Backbone bond lengths (Angstrom), bond angles and torsions (degrees), N, CA, C in turn:
res aa  C-N    CA-C-N  psi(-1)  N-CA   C-N-CA  omega(-1)  CA-C   N-CA-C  phi
1 M - - - 1.467 - - 1.532 111.59 -
2 K 1.368 115.38 -34.94 1.466 118.36 179.53 1.520 110.95 -61.66
3 N 1.321 115.39 -42.39 1.465 119.40 178.93 1.522 111.50 -65.07
4 Q 1.324 116.46 -39.21 1.461 120.55 179.95 1.540 111.06 -66.73
5 L 1.329 115.68 -37.55 1.469 119.54 176.35 1.522 110.72 -64.90
6 L 1.336 115.56 -37.84 1.456 119.48 177.78 1.515 110.58 -64.47
7 L 1.340 116.05 -40.73 1.464 119.99 177.53 1.527 111.05 -64.39
8 L 1.336 115.52 -41.18 1.469 119.16 178.43 1.532 110.93 -62.92
9 E 1.317 115.46 -38.33 1.465 119.45 178.79 1.533 110.01 -62.71
10 K 1.327 116.02 -40.25 1.470 120.09 178.15 1.532 110.58 -66.59
11 V 1.335 116.15 -41.28 1.465 120.64 178.81 1.526 109.88 -61.87
12 Q 1.321 115.83 -42.35 1.457 119.50 -179.50 1.529 111.05 -64.66
13 A 1.324 117.12 -39.74 1.465 120.62 177.59 1.518 110.64 -61.32
14 I 1.336 115.80 -40.05 1.471 120.22 177.66 1.529 110.42 -67.11
15 D 1.336 116.16 -43.29 1.468 119.97 179.56 1.528 111.25 -60.90
16 I 1.320 116.07 -36.88 1.469 119.99 178.02 1.523 109.94 -64.60
17 Q 1.340 116.18 -42.34 1.460 120.20 178.63 1.526 111.36 -65.03
18 I 1.331 115.80 -40.43 1.476 120.35 175.90 1.522 109.96 -61.76
19 G 1.331 115.42 -42.76 1.462 119.81 179.88 1.523 112.33 -62.57
20 I 1.335 116.42 -37.33 1.467 120.81 179.08 1.518 110.08 -63.85
21 I 1.337 116.42 -44.18 1.463 120.82 179.24 1.530 110.32 -62.90
22 E 1.341 115.53 -47.87 1.471 120.15 -178.26 1.522 110.93 -64.40
23 E 1.321 116.92 -38.83 1.463 120.72 -179.30 1.521 110.88 -68.08
24 E 1.326 116.46 -37.13 1.471 119.90 178.79 1.525 110.29 -63.31
25 E 1.334 115.96 -45.92 1.466 120.13 178.75 1.521 110.41 -65.08
26 K 1.326 116.01 -42.22 1.468 121.29 179.59 1.521 110.72 -61.77
27 Q 1.336 116.77 -40.28 1.454 120.86 -179.20 1.522 111.43 -64.46
28 Y 1.340 115.80 -39.97 1.466 119.21 176.88 1.526 110.40 -61.83
29 N 1.337 116.07 -44.33 1.467 119.88 -179.77 1.529 110.98 -65.84
30 T 1.336 116.14 -37.39 1.464 120.35 176.92 1.526 110.94 -64.56
31 D 1.337 115.26 -42.58 1.468 119.95 178.76 1.526 111.13 -62.89
32 I 1.333 116.10 -40.50 1.460 120.07 -179.73 1.531 110.35 -65.47
33 A 1.330 116.58 -43.03 1.470 120.01 178.33 1.527 110.42 -62.00
34 R 1.329 116.02 -40.88 1.470 120.48 178.72 1.525 110.71 -64.08
35 L 1.327 116.53 -45.46 1.458 120.88 -178.96 1.525 111.73 -63.78
36 L 1.328 116.20 -40.32 1.464 119.89 178.25 1.526 110.55 -61.28
37 E 1.331 115.66 -40.61 1.468 120.20 179.42 1.527 110.16 -67.78
38 E 1.331 116.71 -41.31 1.466 120.19 179.71 1.523 111.00 -66.55
39 I 1.334 116.23 -38.81 1.468 120.48 177.48 1.524 110.09 -62.37
40 K 1.314 115.41 -42.59 1.465 119.97 178.34 1.526 111.02 -61.56
41 E 1.336 116.38 -42.56 1.463 120.58 179.56 1.529 111.23 -64.21
42 H 1.336 116.37 -42.18 1.471 120.10 179.08 1.529 110.84 -64.85
43 E 1.327 116.80 -41.42 1.464 120.60 179.60 1.526 110.94 -63.70
44 T 1.329 115.67 -40.16 1.465 120.10 177.45 1.527 110.76 -64.96
45 K 1.335 115.62 -42.37 1.463 120.09 179.56 1.526 111.01 -63.34
46 I 1.334 116.01 -43.73 1.465 120.34 179.55 1.524 110.64 -62.85
47 A 1.334 116.28 -42.56 1.463 120.26 179.33 1.531 110.54 -60.74
48 T 1.332 116.25 -42.02 1.477 120.71 178.34 1.522 111.13 -64.33
49 L 1.326 116.52 -43.83 1.473 120.90 179.50 1.524 111.00 -63.49
50 K 1.329 117.08 -37.03 1.467 119.94 -179.95 1.521 111.48 -68.92
51 V 1.335 116.43 -35.70 1.466 119.93 175.65 1.529 109.29 -63.79
52 E 1.334 116.15 -43.49 1.465 120.61 178.94 1.528 111.10 -64.11
53 L 1.340 115.82 -39.42 1.465 120.04 177.61 1.526 110.92 -64.40
54 D 1.308 115.75 -40.75 1.463 120.40 179.45 1.526 110.90 -61.15
55 E 1.330 116.11 -40.77 1.464 120.41 178.21 1.540 110.76 -64.32
56 L 1.321 115.74 -40.42 1.469 119.59 178.78 1.532 110.98 -65.56
57 E 1.326 116.29 -40.17 1.467 119.97 -179.91 1.532 111.64 -69.02
58 K 1.325 115.89 -33.08 1.470 119.19 174.38 1.533 110.22 -65.53
59 L 1.317 115.18 -41.92 1.465 119.74 178.30 1.528 110.00 -64.58
60 M 1.333 115.71 -37.41 1.470 120.73 177.20 1.522 110.17 -61.38
61 Q 1.326 116.56 -43.53 1.461 120.63 179.79 1.523 111.04 -63.46
62 T 1.329 115.56 -40.11 1.472 120.05 177.75 1.531 110.51 -62.03
63 L 1.335 116.04 -43.14 1.467 119.98 178.64 1.528 110.96 -64.65
64 D 1.333 116.39 -40.75 1.471 119.92 178.63 1.530 110.61 -61.09
65 D 1.325 115.38 -40.91 1.477 120.04 178.93 1.532 110.33 -64.57
66 E 1.337 115.06 -41.67 1.465 119.18 -179.32 1.537 111.13 -68.83
67 I 1.328 116.55 -38.05 1.466 120.20 177.36 1.533 110.20 -65.26
68 F 1.310 116.02 -40.56 1.470 120.62 177.33 1.526 110.08 -61.54
69 S 1.338 115.32 -41.84 1.461 120.74 179.34 1.538 110.20 -62.70
70 C 1.330 115.92 -42.02 1.469 119.69 178.23 1.533 111.01 -63.52
71 T 1.326 115.05 -40.94 1.475 119.86 178.66 1.527 110.90 -60.55
72 E 1.318 115.87 -41.72 1.459 120.87 179.01 1.530 111.09 -65.12
73 R 1.331 115.88 -40.80 1.464 120.02 178.35 1.528 111.13 -64.17
74 I 1.343 114.70 -40.53 1.470 118.70 178.47 1.521 110.78 -62.00
75 K 1.300 115.87 -46.99 1.466 120.43 179.96 1.535 111.58 -61.65
76 K 1.340 114.07 -43.21 1.461 119.55 -179.04 1.525 111.16 -61.00
77 N 1.335 115.77 -45.50 1.467 119.33 -177.72 1.524 112.23 -73.32
78 E 1.323 117.11 -31.46 1.455 118.93 174.67 1.530 111.12 -64.87
79 D 1.341 115.13 -38.14 1.472 119.29 176.73 1.534 110.75 -67.09
80 R 1.334 116.50 -38.95 1.472 120.85 179.78 1.523 111.26 -61.67
81 L 1.346 113.36 -41.95 1.468 117.82 -177.07 1.535 112.50 -61.00
82 K 1.304 115.97 -27.10 1.473 119.45 -179.11 1.529 112.23 -70.22
83 N 1.345 115.64 -23.25 1.466 118.88 -173.66 1.538 113.96 -115.54
84 I 1.327 116.95 -0.08 1.476 120.02 -177.80 1.536 110.12 -75.72
85 K 1.356 114.29 138.51 1.467 120.47 -177.27 1.526 113.58 -105.51
86 N 1.372 117.51 -29.75 1.470 118.40 -175.92 1.535 111.00 -111.25
87 D 1.324 113.84 159.64 1.469 120.48 -175.10 1.523 112.89 -65.72
88 K 1.321 116.16 -36.87 1.466 119.44 -176.75 1.522 110.93 -61.15
89 E 1.323 115.55 -48.76 1.464 119.19 179.92 1.532 110.72 -67.32
90 F 1.342 114.61 -36.08 1.467 119.34 179.73 1.535 110.59 -62.49
91 N 1.342 116.05 -46.05 1.462 120.66 179.79 1.529 111.66 -63.51
92 A 1.345 115.80 -40.38 1.466 119.98 -179.97 1.521 110.86 -65.03
93 A 1.328 115.91 -43.40 1.463 120.00 -179.94 1.523 111.27 -67.22
94 T 1.333 115.06 -38.24 1.475 119.64 178.50 1.523 111.00 -63.96
95 K 1.335 115.35 -43.24 1.459 120.50 178.82 1.527 110.79 -61.70
96 E 1.319 115.67 -45.18 1.470 120.75 179.48 1.521 110.83 -63.99
97 L 1.332 115.78 -39.03 1.464 120.54 178.68 1.521 111.23 -63.23
98 N 1.333 116.39 -46.55 1.466 120.86 -179.61 1.532 111.63 -64.64
99 T 1.354 114.56 -38.79 1.470 118.97 177.88 1.519 110.75 -62.70
100 A 1.330 116.41 -44.68 1.461 121.03 -179.89 1.525 111.37 -63.57
101 K 1.337 116.58 -40.77 1.465 120.28 178.95 1.528 111.30 -64.45
102 K 1.348 115.04 -41.22 1.458 119.62 -179.62 1.538 110.45 -65.93
103 E 1.326 115.56 -43.98 1.464 119.61 178.92 1.530 110.48 -61.90
104 K 1.326 115.76 -41.71 1.461 119.64 -179.99 1.533 110.63 -62.69
105 Q 1.318 115.55 -43.90 1.462 119.99 179.53 1.536 111.32 -61.25
106 T 1.336 115.28 -43.41 1.466 120.37 179.65 1.524 110.88 -61.83
107 K 1.327 115.08 -45.64 1.465 119.66 -176.66 1.528 111.25 -70.61
108 E 1.316 117.45 -32.63 1.470 120.16 176.08 1.527 110.61 -66.70
109 G 1.351 115.61 -34.16 1.464 119.82 175.14 1.520 110.90 -66.08
110 E 1.344 115.58 -42.44 1.458 120.61 177.61 1.530 110.30 -62.90
111 R 1.333 115.16 -37.73 1.463 119.78 -178.68 1.529 110.94 -66.33
112 S 1.322 116.34 -39.43 1.471 120.52 179.56 1.533 110.67 -62.03
113 K 1.330 116.03 -43.25 1.460 120.36 177.91 1.527 110.70 -66.14
114 L 1.329 115.27 -37.10 1.455 120.05 -179.44 1.530 110.82 -67.45
115 I 1.321 116.80 -36.78 1.469 120.94 177.26 1.527 110.15 -59.31
116 E 1.336 116.27 -40.70 1.465 120.38 178.52 1.526 110.66 -62.58
117 K 1.338 116.57 -42.04 1.457 120.72 179.01 1.528 111.38 -65.41
118 V 1.334 116.18 -40.22 1.468 120.70 178.76 1.519 110.11 -63.50
119 D 1.323 116.41 -45.70 1.473 120.87 179.88 1.528 110.97 -62.97
120 E 1.334 115.48 -40.58 1.460 120.15 178.51 1.526 110.67 -63.40
121 K 1.330 116.05 -43.23 1.469 120.75 -179.41 1.529 110.63 -64.88
122 K 1.323 116.77 -40.74 1.465 121.01 177.57 1.524 110.96 -63.17
123 G 1.337 115.48 -37.45 1.460 119.78 177.79 1.521 111.77 -64.42
124 L 1.340 115.85 -41.51 1.465 120.48 178.35 1.524 111.07 -64.37
125 I 1.323 115.73 -38.92 1.465 119.91 178.84 1.527 110.09 -64.57
126 K 1.325 116.68 -42.27 1.468 120.02 179.76 1.526 111.12 -64.02
127 E 1.334 116.57 -43.54 1.456 120.63 178.77 1.529 110.78 -61.08
128 A 1.325 116.03 -45.57 1.460 120.35 -179.96 1.523 110.81 -65.08
129 D 1.318 116.72 -38.77 1.468 120.41 179.40 1.526 111.15 -67.94
130 D 1.331 117.21 -37.95 1.467 120.78 176.56 1.523 110.61 -61.90
131 R 1.333 116.17 -43.46 1.463 120.00 178.34 1.523 110.38 -64.88
132 L 1.328 115.73 -39.05 1.459 120.64 178.82 1.522 110.64 -60.81
133 Q 1.325 116.60 -46.52 1.468 120.54 -179.22 1.527 110.70 -64.23
134 N 1.331 116.96 -37.13 1.467 120.26 177.22 1.527 111.19 -63.56
135 K 1.334 116.30 -41.55 1.463 120.50 179.10 1.535 110.13 -65.94
136 K 1.310 116.88 -39.32 1.466 120.46 179.00 1.528 110.64 -65.40
137 T 1.326 116.29 -38.74 1.464 120.18 177.58 1.533 110.67 -65.52
138 E 1.335 115.43 -42.19 1.464 120.08 178.04 1.529 110.68 -63.40
139 L 1.330 115.65 -41.54 1.470 119.90 178.74 1.528 110.82 -62.68
140 E 1.303 116.49 -42.45 1.463 120.60 179.05 1.535 110.36 -60.39
141 G 1.335 115.83 -39.66 1.456 120.33 178.50 1.521 111.92 -64.72
142 K 1.338 116.39 -41.75 1.466 120.43 178.61 1.527 111.08 -64.58
143 N 1.325 116.49 -43.62 1.466 120.27 179.15 1.523 111.28 -62.11
144 T 1.325 115.99 -40.80 1.467 120.46 178.05 1.514 110.62 -63.99
145 A 1.336 116.52 -41.13 1.461 121.06 -179.94 1.528 111.06 -64.38
146 I 1.328 116.47 -39.44 1.462 119.55 179.13 1.525 110.31 -64.20
147 I 1.328 116.07 -44.79 1.460 119.68 179.08 1.531 110.28 -60.96
148 T 1.338 115.76 -40.90 1.464 120.58 -179.19 1.524 112.00 -68.24
149 N 1.342 116.89 -40.45 1.462 121.19 -172.78 1.517 114.98 -92.56
150 K 1.336 117.49 -15.05 1.463 120.66 -173.50 1.532 111.76 -56.45
151 E 1.321 116.38 -45.91 1.465 119.91 -179.43 1.526 110.66 -64.05
152 E 1.332 115.42 -40.27 1.470 120.29 179.80 1.524 110.62 -65.73
153 W 1.342 117.09 -41.78 1.462 120.04 177.39 1.525 110.69 -61.32
154 G 1.319 116.12 -46.95 1.462 120.38 -179.30 1.518 111.78 -60.72
155 K 1.319 115.64 -42.67 1.466 120.63 179.62 1.522 110.42 -64.82
156 G 1.334 116.30 -43.73 1.462 120.61 179.64 1.518 112.13 -62.75
157 L 1.329 116.70 -44.15 1.471 120.61 179.24 1.515 111.14 -63.46
158 K 1.318 116.50 -41.35 1.468 120.94 179.83 1.525 110.78 -62.75
159 E 1.319 116.75 -45.85 1.462 120.95 -179.30 1.529 110.99 -63.28
160 K 1.323 116.95 -45.54 1.457 120.73 -177.71 1.525 111.51 -69.04
161 T 1.332 116.49 -37.45 1.469 120.04 178.59 1.515 110.25 -64.53
162 E 1.331 117.06 -42.03 1.468 121.34 178.86 1.520 110.37 -67.09
163 E 1.322 116.78 -38.87 1.469 121.22 178.37 1.519 110.71 -63.91
164 K 1.326 116.01 -40.69 1.468 120.56 178.58 1.522 110.88 -66.64
165 A 1.330 115.79 -42.63 1.470 120.25 -179.29 1.525 111.20 -60.19
166 A 1.321 116.80 -36.18 1.472 120.61 -179.13 1.518 111.43 -68.90
167 I 1.336 116.83 -27.39 1.459 120.71 -178.68 1.518 112.04 -86.29
168 I 1.326 116.81 -44.57 1.476 119.50 -172.54 1.530 113.20 -67.66
169 K 1.330 117.78 -15.35 1.461 118.87 178.63 1.532 111.27 -67.49
170 D 1.341 116.06 -18.36 1.466 120.32 178.47 1.533 112.45 -99.00
171 I 1.315 116.40 7.03 1.469 120.92 178.69 1.529 108.76 -108.10
172 P 1.325 117.99 130.88 1.469 120.39 178.59 1.529 111.06 -54.96
173 P 1.320 118.34 136.68 1.467 121.59 -178.03 1.530 113.56 -54.45
174 S 1.342 116.34 -37.99 1.470 119.23 -178.48 1.532 110.90 -65.83
175 L 1.333 115.78 -38.88 1.465 120.12 178.60 1.527 110.74 -68.83
176 L 1.322 115.15 -40.73 1.466 119.64 179.93 1.529 110.47 -64.48
177 K 1.346 115.20 -40.55 1.468 119.84 178.41 1.524 110.46 -63.00
178 R 1.337 115.56 -40.95 1.462 119.84 179.35 1.540 109.82 -62.96
179 Y 1.314 114.75 -42.93 1.470 120.55 178.83 1.530 110.45 -60.14
180 E 1.343 117.39 -47.51 1.462 121.91 -177.68 1.529 111.17 -62.57
181 T 1.338 115.35 -39.00 1.484 119.98 -179.34 1.533 110.65 -64.23
182 I 1.337 115.10 -46.36 1.466 119.08 179.92 1.521 110.45 -65.84
183 K 1.326 116.59 -40.73 1.468 121.51 -178.97 1.526 110.85 -57.58
184 Q 1.318 116.97 -42.99 1.461 121.03 -179.08 1.534 111.87 -65.64
185 K 1.314 115.39 -32.18 1.468 119.39 -177.40 1.521 113.03 -87.13
186 R 1.334 117.03 -16.55 1.467 120.74 -172.69 1.527 113.14 -123.19
187 Q 1.324 115.69 44.38 1.464 121.49 173.62 1.529 113.33 52.82
188 G 1.342 115.60 38.22 1.467 119.96 173.97 1.517 115.31 84.99
189 I 1.327 118.66 -0.07 1.466 121.48 179.65 1.528 108.68 -116.07
190 A 1.352 115.31 110.75 1.465 120.06 -176.36 1.514 113.04 -109.91
191 I 1.333 116.74 -24.61 1.461 120.44 -176.94 1.524 109.14 -127.48
192 V 1.322 116.65 128.14 1.465 120.55 -176.21 1.527 109.91 -137.35
193 S 1.301 115.24 158.14 1.466 120.34 178.85 1.533 109.94 -85.60
194 V 1.324 113.21 165.12 1.465 120.64 174.42 1.514 107.35 -118.72
195 E 1.314 116.24 128.54 1.458 121.65 178.94 1.526 109.53 -125.66
196 D 1.327 114.22 123.20 1.472 120.31 -179.45 1.530 111.56 53.49
197 G 1.324 114.87 38.82 1.456 119.48 176.28 1.513 114.64 79.11
198 T 1.329 116.90 8.57 1.466 120.49 -177.56 1.531 110.74 -114.49
199 C 1.328 116.12 129.41 1.468 121.27 176.05 1.527 108.65 -67.58
200 Q 1.328 116.17 128.56 1.462 120.24 -178.49 1.535 112.76 -84.83
201 G 1.335 115.31 4.27 1.463 119.36 174.93 1.515 111.75 -91.14
202 C 1.331 115.96 -45.82 1.477 120.22 -178.42 1.525 112.31 -117.24
203 Y 1.350 115.72 -5.71 1.468 122.48 178.32 1.530 112.98 60.47
204 M 1.342 113.58 35.59 1.461 120.44 173.42 1.535 108.15 -108.80
205 N 1.322 116.08 149.50 1.463 119.92 178.42 1.525 110.56 -72.60
206 I 1.331 115.64 139.11 1.466 119.90 176.65 1.518 108.07 -96.67
207 P 1.331 118.63 162.23 1.466 120.73 179.00 1.528 111.24 -58.93
208 P 1.324 118.23 140.38 1.470 121.80 -179.25 1.529 113.05 -53.10
209 Q 1.334 117.00 -39.56 1.460 120.30 -179.18 1.522 111.00 -62.54
210 A 1.339 116.56 -39.70 1.470 120.23 179.30 1.525 109.93 -66.04
211 Y 1.315 116.50 -37.34 1.470 120.09 179.66 1.534 110.34 -66.48
212 I 1.318 115.47 -40.15 1.470 120.41 178.37 1.526 110.06 -63.36
213 Q 1.329 116.41 -42.73 1.469 120.56 178.79 1.527 110.93 -60.31
214 L 1.329 116.15 -41.79 1.464 120.03 178.45 1.525 110.78 -61.55
215 Q 1.314 116.38 -43.75 1.462 121.01 -178.13 1.527 111.29 -65.76
216 K 1.323 115.91 -33.25 1.465 120.03 179.50 1.524 112.01 -78.93
217 G 1.326 116.44 -15.18 1.467 119.42 -178.82 1.518 111.30 84.99
218 S 1.324 116.52 61.62 1.457 121.63 -178.96 1.519 111.40 -61.26
219 S 1.330 115.10 143.56 1.465 120.14 178.36 1.530 111.07 -82.51
220 D 1.315 116.65 -8.00 1.462 121.32 178.19 1.536 110.10 -104.60
221 L 1.315 114.32 153.66 1.466 119.06 174.73 1.519 108.96 -68.39
222 I 1.316 115.38 139.34 1.461 120.78 176.61 1.523 107.48 -118.77
223 F 1.313 114.92 129.91 1.475 120.23 -176.41 1.532 110.22 -112.30
224 C 1.290 115.02 150.17 1.459 119.97 173.73 1.527 108.01 -68.54
225 P 1.332 118.65 127.59 1.463 120.57 -179.30 1.540 112.94 -70.10
226 H 1.319 116.57 -10.69 1.463 120.69 -177.46 1.534 112.15 -99.63
227 C 1.334 116.81 -55.00 1.474 119.44 -178.01 1.525 112.81 -102.77
228 H 1.355 116.59 -7.02 1.469 123.39 174.18 1.534 113.51 66.50
229 R 1.326 116.87 20.63 1.460 119.82 174.44 1.536 109.31 -80.29
230 I 1.340 114.59 158.94 1.458 120.45 175.86 1.531 108.09 -74.56
231 L 1.328 116.11 134.92 1.459 120.76 -176.35 1.524 111.58 -108.11
232 Y 1.320 115.26 150.66 1.465 120.38 170.50 1.525 108.44 -146.26
233 W 1.311 113.81 155.42 1.463 118.96 176.15 1.510 106.96 -94.94
234 H 1.315 115.73 120.03 1.466 121.02 -167.04 1.518 113.45 -56.18
235 S 1.299 118.36 -45.38 1.457 120.06 -177.10 1.518 111.96 -64.89
236 K 1.346 116.89 -34.57 1.454 120.59 178.91 1.515 110.89 -65.52
237 V 1.345 116.77 -44.83 1.455 120.62 -179.96 1.514 109.99 -64.92
238 S 1.341 116.53 -41.86 1.454 120.64 -177.27 1.520 110.35 -64.84
239 N 1.348 116.93 -42.82 1.446 119.87 -176.79 1.506 113.06 -71.21
240 S 1.353 116.85 -21.16 1.461 120.16 -179.20 1.516 109.97 -69.76
């Protein structure tokens, strides 16, 4: 049993290394999926902002046209006033002139406020575009890293899988199945040492009798009563 526990410990070490490789590749793929989603969100946001900017610029053009129209009315009525002979026409032209000036002043005020909104919208677009470019650069880096590391990951997994296969052939199938079941339930750690009567998997004390059995080299598997992992006494396994 001591030799089998030693083999299981080696298998677990290999499984941990395999898990590290798989997790690294998985993390890159997760990051890429996240970046693609963020890029899509930024592109959608920019498109929305550009539509809003276009509406503001159309409104700006309308105001410019109206201001131009007011300017023309002012000029026209100023010219009329120079040639008017009677009070009635003079009063009418004066009223029209004042109305045009007032309208122009109002619209110029609206235009000033609109310029601020346009500038603000352009600023938001630039900020969003800068973030978008940063995300695209980050994505490019992740894709390059995957291309660079893919062969290394594949080679590492192949080597570790072959190394594991060479070991598990000497482990009884029932024991290996038990190990795999516990590993799936306990975050990849199925076999742990006991130090000073404490399980190094959950750091709970095990019964004294179980600890004594481990020290004597029990022929039966001993499990932690708390986390249910397979236990071994480190010095016994090492000396075997």
